C-alpha positions in Angstrom: -53.9 64.7 62.2 -54.9 68.2 63.9 -55.5 71.3 62.4 -55.5 73.9 64.5 -56.4 77.2 63.9 -53.0 78.8 65.0 -51.1 76.8 62.3 -53.5 78.2 59.4 -53.4 81.7 60.9 -49.7 81.5 61.2 -49.2 79.8 57.3 -51.7 82.5 56.1 -50.2 85.2 58.1 -46.7 84.4 57.7 -47.0 84.5 53.8 -49.3 87.3 53.2 -49.0 90.1 56.2 -46.2 91.6 54.9 -46.2 91.5 51.2 -49.9 91.9 51.0 -50.6 93.6 54.5 -53.5 90.7 55.1 -54.4 88.7 58.0 -56.6 85.9 58.7 -58.8 86.6 61.6 -61.3 84.1 63.7 -64.7 85.6 63.2 -68.1 85.4 64.8 -70.9 83.8 63.0 -70.4 85.3 59.2 -67.5 85.7 57.4 -66.6 89.0 56.1 -63.3 90.4 54.1 -62.7 94.2 54.9 -60.0 96.3 53.4 -57.6 98.1 55.5 -59.4 101.3 57.1 -59.0 104.0 60.1 -59.2 100.9 62.6 -56.5 98.6 61.3 -53.9 99.0 58.7 -54.3 95.5 57.7 -56.6 94.3 55.3 -58.9 91.0 56.9 -60.1 87.6 56.1 -62.4 87.0 58.4 -63.4 83.2 58.8 -66.8 82.2 60.8 -66.9 80.6 64.4 -63.7 79.4 64.2 -64.2 76.9 61.6 -61.1 75.6 60.0 -62.9 74.6 56.9 -64.1 78.5 56.8 -60.7 79.6 56.9 -59.9 77.5 54.0 -62.8 79.0 51.9 -62.3 82.4 52.5 -58.9 82.6 51.7 -59.7 80.9 48.1 -61.9 83.8 47.9 -59.2 86.1 48.6 -56.7 84.3 46.6 -59.1 84.9 43.7 -59.6 88.6 44.0 -57.4 91.2 42.3 -56.1 94.0 43.5 -59.1 96.5 42.8 -61.5 94.0 44.5 -59.3 93.5 48.0 -59.9 97.1 48.3 -63.7 96.6 48.6 -65.4 95.3 51.3 -66.1 91.4 50.9 -64.7 92.4 47.3 -67.5 94.1 46.4 -69.6 91.2 45.5 -73.4 90.4 46.6 -74.2 87.8 48.8 -77.8 86.2 49.2 -78.3 84.3 51.8 -79.8 80.6 52.5 -83.2 80.6 50.5 -82.5 81.5 47.0 -84.5 81.0 44.2 -83.6 78.2 41.1 -81.9 81.5 39.1 -80.4 82.5 42.2 -78.7 79.5 43.2 -77.6 79.0 39.5 -76.0 82.2 39.9 -74.5 81.6 43.2 -73.0 78.2 42.1 -71.7 80.0 39.0 -69.4 82.4 41.2 -68.9 79.5 43.8 -67.3 76.7 41.4 -63.8 78.7 40.8 -63.5 79.4 45.0 -64.4 76.3 45.8 -61.9 74.3 43.6 -59.4 76.1 45.2 -60.9 75.2 48.8 -60.8 71.6 47.3 -57.2 71.3 46.7 -56.2 73.3 49.9 -58.2 70.9 51.8 -56.2 68.1 49.7 -53.1 69.7 50.7 -54.0 69.8 54.3 -54.9 66.2 54.2 -59.1 66.8 54.7 -62.0 66.1 53.3 -63.4 68.5 51.2 -67.5 69.2 51.3 -68.7 70.8 48.8 -71.5 74.0 49.7 -74.4 74.6 47.8 -75.7 77.0 50.8 -79.1 76.9 50.4 -80.9 74.7 52.7 -83.8 76.6 53.3 -84.4 77.6 49.0 -86.9 76.6 47.2 -84.6 75.5 44.3 -83.6 71.8 43.4 -80.1 71.4 44.1 -78.0 69.0 42.2 -75.1 68.7 44.7 -73.4 65.7 42.5 -73.5 67.8 39.6 -72.1 71.0 41.7 -69.4 68.7 43.3 -68.3 67.6 39.5 -68.2 71.4 38.1 -65.8 72.0 41.2 -63.7 69.0 40.8 -63.1 69.9 36.6 -62.3 73.3 37.8 -59.6 72.3 40.2 -58.5 69.9 37.7 -58.2 73.1 35.0 -56.5 74.9 38.2 -54.0 71.8 38.1 -53.2 71.4 34.5 -53.0 75.6 33.9 -52.0 76.9 37.2 -53.4 78.3 40.5 -53.2 82.0 41.3 -49.8 82.7 42.7 -50.9 83.6 46.4 -53.2 80.1 46.0 -49.9 78.2 45.0 -47.8 79.8 47.4 -50.6 79.0 50.3 -51.3 75.3 48.7 -47.5 74.9 48.9 -47.2 75.7 52.6 -50.0 73.8 53.9 -48.8 70.7 51.9 -45.2 71.1 53.2 -46.6 71.6 56.7 -49.6 69.2 56.8 -48.7 66.1 54.1 -44.8 66.4 54.8 -44.7 66.9 58.3 -42.4 69.8 57.9 -42.0 72.8 60.5 -44.1 75.8 60.1 -40.7 77.9 59.0 -40.0 75.4 56.4 -43.5 75.4 55.5 -43.2 79.1 55.1 -39.9 79.2 53.2 -41.5 76.6 50.7 -44.8 79.0 50.4 -42.4 82.0 49.9 -40.6 80.2 47.0 -43.7 80.0 45.0 -44.8 83.7 46.0 -44.3 86.4 43.7 -45.9 89.9 44.2 -48.3 90.6 42.0 -48.4 94.2 39.9 -50.9 96.6 41.9 
């Protein structure tokens, strides 16, 4: 199965460009979320280096962010780069469980293997990748049993319809739109 960037961009934009004024954008070395501004009437979910999995990960953060956070660059969150100490790594993992759980569900909808990211290759902290992966899996199951955020469910449906079911792009978008309800501002 081929996972083309044009397809994930078309699915995301087809679902959210009009309803949320948001586009998925291929970026450079670092991912970033930019709200609409003088340079662009669109909010932009920018994923790194043209990696399909980076797109899924950045989309998962967007699907969790509420309306107020989506008005702030990078949702107003902090990010400490690679090289975190043990406390900083625990904090990082605590905030990454939910988005990585959505990323896992998106990956499965696309037929891709999911790889948990602890994102601290140069840090001093010992990282228990298996324990973190178990937390991500548990959160994914909780999402499945309790329900995904509306935008996440719409995208997961569109991804599964397109990749798993082999439907055309317009059919996948229709399936996703059936799940999408505009959240109150």
